[in-house]
C-alpha positions as MATLAB code, in Angstrom:
seq = 'MFKIDNQTLYVGFDLCNEFTQISCYDEKAFEPKSLSLYTEKEVFLIPTVLAVKKETGEWFYGENAISYGNREGVPVLTDFIQKIQQGETIVYLDKTFSYVEILNKFFRKSLSLLKFYFPSEAIHRMVITVSDMNEVLVNAIYAALEELGIGTARCRVISHRQSYIYYALSQKKELWMNDVGLFDYNENGLTFYRIFINRRFQPQTIGIEEKSFRDTISYEMYPEFTEEPEKAYIFESIAKSVLHKRVVTTIYVTGKGFEGSWANWVLEDLCVGRRIFIGHNLYTVGACYGAKEMDGNGKLKNYVILGEEMTYVEVSIRVYKDTKMERVLLVEAGIPWMDAHRMISVIEDDETELEIEVYSMIDHVRTNYFLHIDPIEGRPNRTTRLEVQVQFLERKTFLIKVKDKGFGDFYPSTNRVWEKEIHL';
ca = [
     -20.006   -5.783   -0.835;
     -21.175   -2.222   -1.424;
     -22.451   -0.763   -4.669;
     -22.641    2.726   -6.098;
     -25.581    3.437   -8.386;
     -25.582    5.798  -11.357;
     -22.375    7.644  -10.618;
     -18.851    7.933  -11.887;
     -15.986    6.706   -9.748;
     -13.488    8.580   -7.606;
     -10.539    6.246   -7.060;
      -7.570    6.343   -4.683;
      -4.606    4.116   -5.581;
      -1.719    3.692   -3.119;
       1.208    2.277   -5.120;
       4.062    1.006   -2.946;
       6.954   -1.350   -3.559;
       5.573   -4.141   -1.358;
       1.807   -3.623   -1.376;
      -0.863   -1.691   -3.242;
      -4.272   -0.556   -1.966;
      -7.284    0.682   -3.911;
     -10.245    2.657   -2.588;
     -13.379    4.094   -4.146;
     -15.701    6.812   -2.893;
     -19.044    5.520   -1.632;
     -21.624    8.268   -2.135;
     -24.087    6.535    0.176;
     -21.654    6.384    3.091;
     -20.087    9.776    2.185;
     -16.585    8.346    2.516;
     -14.075    6.197    0.614;
     -14.140    2.432    1.012;
     -11.114    0.206    0.544;
     -11.651   -2.567   -1.986;
     -10.980   -6.125   -0.867;
      -9.602   -8.803   -3.153;
     -12.278  -11.176   -1.878;
     -15.958  -10.672   -1.131;
     -16.017  -13.220    1.685;
     -13.182  -11.622    3.671;
     -11.431   -8.281    3.960;
      -8.028   -8.437    2.262;
      -7.059   -4.900    1.308;
      -3.299   -5.275    0.802;
      -2.492   -6.304   -2.764;
       1.101   -7.538   -3.199;
       2.797   -5.357   -5.813;
       4.009   -8.318   -7.867;
       3.461   -9.815  -11.320;
       3.817  -13.217  -12.959;
       3.245  -14.439  -16.511;
       2.217  -17.740  -18.056;
       4.784  -18.099  -20.832;
       2.679  -20.465  -22.913;
      -0.219  -18.031  -23.296;
       1.244  -14.666  -22.270;
      -1.416  -14.306  -19.568;
      -0.344  -12.053  -16.697;
      -1.267  -12.407  -13.025;
      -0.958   -9.859  -10.231;
      -1.040   -9.786   -6.440;
      -1.937  -12.974   -4.585;
      -2.849  -14.664   -7.873;
       0.685  -14.088   -9.156;
       2.186  -15.536   -5.977;
      -0.146  -18.563   -6.082;
       0.616  -19.188   -9.750;
       4.347  -18.873   -9.146;
       4.265  -21.333   -6.241;
       2.060  -23.776   -8.111;
       3.983  -23.761  -11.392;
       7.450  -23.038  -10.076;
       7.599  -19.764  -12.003;
       9.574  -16.790  -10.618;
       7.495  -13.810   -9.518;
       8.472  -10.267  -10.492;
       8.904   -8.258   -7.290;
      10.387   -4.890   -6.293;
       9.710   -3.311   -9.687;
       8.626   -0.025   -8.095;
      11.962    0.172   -6.293;
      13.807   -0.681   -9.517;
      12.027    2.144  -11.336;
      12.843    4.616   -8.564;
      16.511    3.614   -8.647;
      16.751    3.564  -12.435;
      17.533   -0.145  -12.625;
      16.779   -2.388  -15.594;
      13.762   -4.673  -15.181;
      14.512   -8.184  -16.431;
      11.905  -10.915  -15.997;
      12.184  -14.442  -17.422;
      15.194  -13.369  -19.508;
      13.268  -10.514  -21.121;
      13.874   -6.814  -20.539;
      10.785   -4.681  -19.937;
      10.414   -0.915  -19.992;
       9.064    0.803  -16.901;
       5.905    1.796  -18.759;
       5.292   -1.793  -19.932;
       5.455   -3.190  -16.399;
       3.294   -0.449  -14.882;
       0.811   -0.836  -17.727;
       0.404   -4.527  -16.948;
       0.082   -3.948  -13.202;
      -2.460   -1.138  -13.559;
      -4.445   -3.081  -16.145;
      -4.728   -6.122  -13.872;
      -5.234   -4.336  -10.548;
      -7.809   -1.879  -11.883;
      -9.883   -4.858  -12.993;
     -10.914   -4.951   -9.329;
     -13.038   -1.873  -10.052;
     -14.916   -3.736  -12.767;
     -15.659   -6.515  -10.310;
     -17.304   -4.123   -7.833;
     -18.687   -1.603  -10.326;
     -19.195   -3.393  -13.676;
     -21.135   -0.551  -15.296;
     -19.113    2.385  -13.943;
     -16.059    4.211  -15.267;
     -13.276    6.126  -13.547;
     -14.113    9.814  -13.380;
     -11.038   10.888  -11.427;
      -8.182    8.807  -10.022;
      -5.326    9.851   -7.756;
      -2.269    7.629   -7.441;
      -0.175    8.206   -4.335;
       3.469    7.182   -3.962;
       5.971    7.390   -1.115;
       7.913   10.164   -2.834;
       7.608   12.022   -6.110;
      10.439   10.269   -7.937;
      10.434   11.893  -11.387;
      11.156    8.686  -13.310;
       8.381    6.804  -11.507;
       5.854    9.634  -11.832;
       6.474   10.030  -15.571;
       6.213    6.264  -16.109;
       2.908    6.158  -14.198;
       1.409    8.903  -16.351;
       2.628    7.206  -19.543;
       1.257    3.799  -18.502;
      -2.150    5.223  -17.602;
      -2.243    7.189  -20.856;
      -1.846    3.897  -22.723;
      -4.845    2.587  -20.777;
      -6.946    5.556  -21.834;
      -6.663    7.393  -18.507;
      -5.107   10.734  -19.406;
      -3.958   13.548  -17.163;
      -7.437   15.089  -17.294;
      -8.638   12.157  -15.184;
      -5.621   11.241  -13.058;
      -2.994   12.806  -10.827;
       0.045   11.463   -8.999;
       0.674   12.843   -5.509;
       2.948   11.991   -2.590;
       1.986   10.222    0.624;
       2.419   13.585    2.373;
      -0.252   15.104    0.166;
      -2.566   12.117    0.684;
      -2.163   12.519    4.428;
      -3.297   16.149    4.184;
      -6.384   15.184    2.183;
      -7.159   12.380    4.632;
      -6.719   14.383    7.831;
      -8.672   17.419    6.658;
     -11.541   15.351    5.294;
     -12.335   14.106    8.791;
     -14.596   15.877   11.279;
     -13.404   19.437   11.785;
     -13.015   18.887   15.513;
     -10.100   16.560   14.689;
      -8.106   19.286   12.946;
      -8.887   22.396   14.951;
      -5.273   22.153   16.153;
      -2.190   20.559   14.593;
      -2.441   16.975   13.337;
       0.392   14.439   13.616;
       1.250   11.235   11.765;
       3.766    8.534   12.662;
       4.589    6.450    9.580;
       6.817    3.406   10.176;
       7.324    1.687    6.830;
      10.150   -0.026    4.942;
      12.004    3.314    4.836;
      11.936    3.700    8.614;
      10.069    6.028   10.975;
       8.913    9.491    9.891;
       6.753   12.055   11.674;
       4.552   14.534    9.814;
       2.754   17.523   11.333;
      -0.046   19.409    9.585;
      -0.535   23.025   10.648;
      -3.011   25.655    9.480;
      -2.381   29.397    9.312;
      -5.746   30.927   10.138;
      -4.548   34.538   10.342;
      -4.961   35.199    6.623;
      -7.600   34.519    4.006;
      -7.547   32.131    2.345;
      -6.211   29.979    5.162;
      -3.109   27.982    4.277;
      -2.282   24.378    5.115;
       1.345   23.401    5.602;
       3.147   20.198    6.519;
       6.385   19.582    8.401;
       8.391   16.364    8.060;
      10.938   14.918   10.490;
      12.794   11.730    9.605;
      13.979    9.264   12.245;
      15.037    6.604    9.757;
      18.541    6.466   11.217;
      17.143    6.011   14.726;
      14.527    3.371   13.913;
      14.985    2.045   10.396;
      13.037   -0.853    8.951;
      16.237   -2.891    8.577;
      16.975   -2.480   12.297;
      13.626   -4.017   13.210;
      14.902   -7.599   13.835;
      17.831   -6.324   15.920;
      15.516   -5.314   18.742;
      15.305   -8.625   20.525;
      13.523   -6.958   23.409;
      10.439   -5.014   22.383;
      10.629   -2.609   25.365;
      13.914   -1.243   23.996;
      12.266   -0.215   20.743;
       9.239    1.155   22.584;
      11.424    3.395   24.746;
      13.164    4.772   21.655;
       9.784    5.470   20.039;
       8.539    7.128   23.223;
      11.574    9.437   23.261;
      10.995   10.391   19.619;
       7.279   11.016   20.176;
       7.924   13.260   23.168;
      10.528   15.277   21.259;
       8.328   15.993   18.211;
       5.262   16.803   20.310;
       7.088   19.025   22.804;
       5.461   22.469   22.960;
       3.193   21.580   20.030;
      -0.596   21.626   20.261;
      -1.152   18.328   18.453;
      -4.522   16.938   19.514;
      -4.985   14.266   16.828;
      -2.401   11.638   15.870;
      -2.538    8.986   13.153;
      -0.339    5.889   13.187;
       0.347    3.799   10.093;
       2.873    1.401    8.594;
       3.912   -2.244    8.865;
       6.491   -1.344   11.488;
       3.711   -0.803   14.026;
       2.366   -4.338   13.638;
       2.185   -6.241   16.897;
       1.733   -4.785   20.351;
       5.210   -3.378   21.026;
       4.083    0.293   20.780;
       0.748   -0.050   22.588;
       1.777    1.382   25.939;
       3.479    4.350   24.275;
       0.360    5.107   22.241;
      -1.805    4.775   25.345;
       0.325    7.401   27.079;
       0.060    9.683   24.051;
      -3.743    9.441   24.258;
      -3.754   11.765   27.255;
      -5.266   14.957   25.836;
      -5.164   13.572   22.304;
      -7.083   11.256   20.001;
      -5.101    8.523   18.252;
      -6.136    6.454   15.235;
      -4.296    3.405   13.884;
      -4.761    1.988   10.395;
      -3.119    0.898    7.169;
      -5.338    2.498    4.516;
      -4.679    6.165    5.268;
      -2.897    6.953    1.998;
      -5.308    5.243   -0.389;
      -8.299    6.832    1.361;
      -6.525   10.202    1.351;
      -5.889    9.834   -2.378;
      -9.580    9.109   -2.898;
     -10.538   12.249   -0.982;
      -7.955   14.064   -3.109;
      -9.711   12.894   -6.274;
     -12.910   14.595   -5.105;
     -11.028   17.747   -4.097;
      -9.359   18.030   -7.493;
     -12.745   17.648   -9.130;
     -14.109   20.558   -7.093;
     -16.353   18.390   -4.908;
     -14.381   18.360   -1.666;
     -14.390   20.323    1.575;
     -11.187   22.343    1.189;
     -12.207   24.959   -1.378;
     -11.462   27.800    1.041;
      -7.981   26.523    1.910;
      -4.669   26.618    0.057;
      -2.507   23.517    0.467;
       1.213   24.314    0.513;
       2.768   20.856    0.368;
       6.140   20.146   -1.230;
       4.676   19.395   -4.650;
       2.313   22.380   -4.604;
       2.824   25.960   -5.737;
       2.984   28.440   -2.881;
       2.812   31.636   -4.947;
       0.327   33.365   -7.194;
       1.751   34.535  -10.524;
       0.025   37.418  -12.310;
       0.730   39.931  -15.051;
      -0.429   43.531  -15.226;
      -2.462   44.417  -18.328;
      -4.580   47.332  -19.504;
      -8.242   46.394  -19.815;
     -11.450   48.439  -19.962;
      -9.632   51.779  -19.465;
      -7.713   50.623  -16.387;
      -4.780   48.458  -15.325;
      -5.782   45.019  -14.096;
      -4.036   42.031  -12.609;
      -4.551   38.800  -14.588;
      -3.903   35.641  -12.578;
      -1.876   33.061  -14.505;
      -1.041   30.542  -11.772;
      -2.770   30.152   -8.431;
      -1.208   28.889   -5.221;
      -1.975   25.418   -3.911;
      -1.911   23.448   -7.168;
       0.656   20.775   -8.169;
       3.623   22.666   -9.606;
       3.892   20.042  -12.356;
       0.458   21.209  -13.558;
       1.193   24.924  -13.143;
       1.156   26.283  -16.674;
      -1.032   28.697  -18.601;
      -1.030   30.676  -21.828;
      -2.859   33.899  -22.704;
      -2.700   36.387  -25.576;
      -2.255   40.149  -25.214;
      -1.943   43.062  -27.644;
       1.119   45.313  -27.316;
       0.122   48.940  -26.670;
       3.166   51.212  -26.381;
       4.674   48.902  -23.763;
       8.248   47.626  -23.725;
       8.073   45.772  -20.409;
       5.864   42.992  -19.135;
       5.228   43.328  -15.398;
       5.046   40.020  -13.525;
       3.698   40.007   -9.977;
       4.464   37.162   -7.574;
       2.562   36.888   -4.286;
       3.831   34.424   -1.684;
       1.210   32.673    0.430;
       3.903   31.823    2.998;
       5.205   35.270    3.973;
       2.445   37.269    2.199;
       4.901   39.458    0.286;
       4.419   40.753   -3.268;
       7.432   40.925   -5.583;
       7.464   42.454   -9.059;
       9.651   41.314  -11.946;
       9.987   42.832  -15.407;
      10.620   41.266  -18.809;
      11.871   43.683  -21.470;
      10.072   43.349  -24.823;
      11.963   44.917  -27.736;
       9.775   46.861  -30.178;
       9.323   45.077  -33.502;
      10.479   47.268  -36.344;
       7.828   48.232  -38.858;
       4.866   47.411  -36.617;
       2.408   50.202  -35.802;
       1.088   50.339  -32.250;
      -1.546   47.721  -31.344;
      -0.644   45.449  -34.254;
       1.432   42.922  -32.327;
      -0.241   39.979  -30.654;
       1.930   38.388  -27.982;
       1.507   34.907  -26.570;
       2.413   34.874  -22.862;
       3.198   31.501  -21.307;
       4.103   30.578  -17.746;
       5.507   27.150  -16.900;
       6.834   25.943  -13.540;
      10.110   24.020  -13.898;
      10.196   23.059  -10.215;
       8.449   24.240   -7.093;
      10.623   27.356   -6.724;
      11.353   28.144  -10.366;
       9.128   29.166  -13.246;
       9.664   30.389  -16.790;
       7.858   33.295  -18.434;
       7.969   33.100  -22.231;
       6.594   35.712  -24.616;
       6.303   34.965  -28.335;
       5.431   37.268  -31.216;
       2.357   35.858  -32.992;
       2.069   38.614  -35.576;
      -1.257   40.204  -36.462;
      -3.253   38.010  -38.798;
      -2.517   38.430  -42.503;
      -1.385   42.024  -42.018;
       1.825   41.290  -40.112;
       3.200   37.734  -40.033;
       4.957   36.470  -36.927;
       8.696   37.075  -36.617;
       8.884   34.066  -34.256;
      10.796   36.230  -31.807;
      10.787   34.942  -28.242;
      11.574   36.696  -24.959;
      12.141   34.628  -21.815;
      12.779   35.150  -18.136;
      13.455   32.418  -15.596;
      12.361   33.459  -12.119;
      13.768   31.812   -9.000;
      11.659   32.243   -5.883;
];
């Protein structure tokens, strides 16, 4: 067992349909540590299941739920993450549960593991990572954690892709001087991810490329390969194709599909000129590193991450300040687009157009847009306060909204609103 003294907790939580993993940052070791269910042995995979004792209403999770179900002959609730992602109704012991109810119970029970290791500590920042950013699942996670007193100021939900970036770039810099690859073989099949860094501009940008081979080697096909060499040859062909003409010098391998020794000789061949690491806690550890990054205590302050759930543009408006025109940044690049919103107030000064500047961190091009603001009849110049809001609706679309707020008691608001939806 390890302990952390006099500090708040950075937590990584990998929430998957079959298993869950939890990690916590160890300030003494300067790295995250996965939390085991037992002190006497290392058991990091927590089955994502629940069971309830009907007589008392007591809920069990993980191995305890499975043991209770086997002992008492009670059905165990499984696959509820998948049901949420697919929009299915969750019925357990003839009772229908909302998605938030089920996630609330699972988080409440599983996070009790933190109290076991750190009885006097509280969560400072937690990042939950999921296989994909399913909107229904993400919203239900936030709602469940809010009910537990963990609001959005202390938690974020990110994808496995994003966790991989945080993990890979929190390692020794020598491991990511070139591109970094990841083979993930899970219940959805085989996927390859490649991290690349554009060092030609400042700040440097981090991108990720994804290639799916789920139709070639899916998880369901696994038992059909009666001869392991057949599967190994298919994997070798895939590996050679994705690495061809790419300077990938570090490769990570994760997922239940790689259990056993069937891929060993392929991985040994890939080690020529590369370093390869195999493990099952990459995403939870990456989420834990992400928690520190989002709190401003990580190593990537001088980089902009351009993953699929991150903004890749800077959004600014041009305003007159201190006798000159200035650019006021509203949204920066490299933040989750779901969190990309800001509001400021400006005073109208003989202007009928709001100039919006968008700078792309991908192609480094600036584009200007204009929102026409009709003059408000009966208002002298500099007596109209405007509230300017920007809100991202998706990664490539944001809304600029301007609202008349009046001018104190002199000129009440007309509640007029001007909007412009910008598609990148």
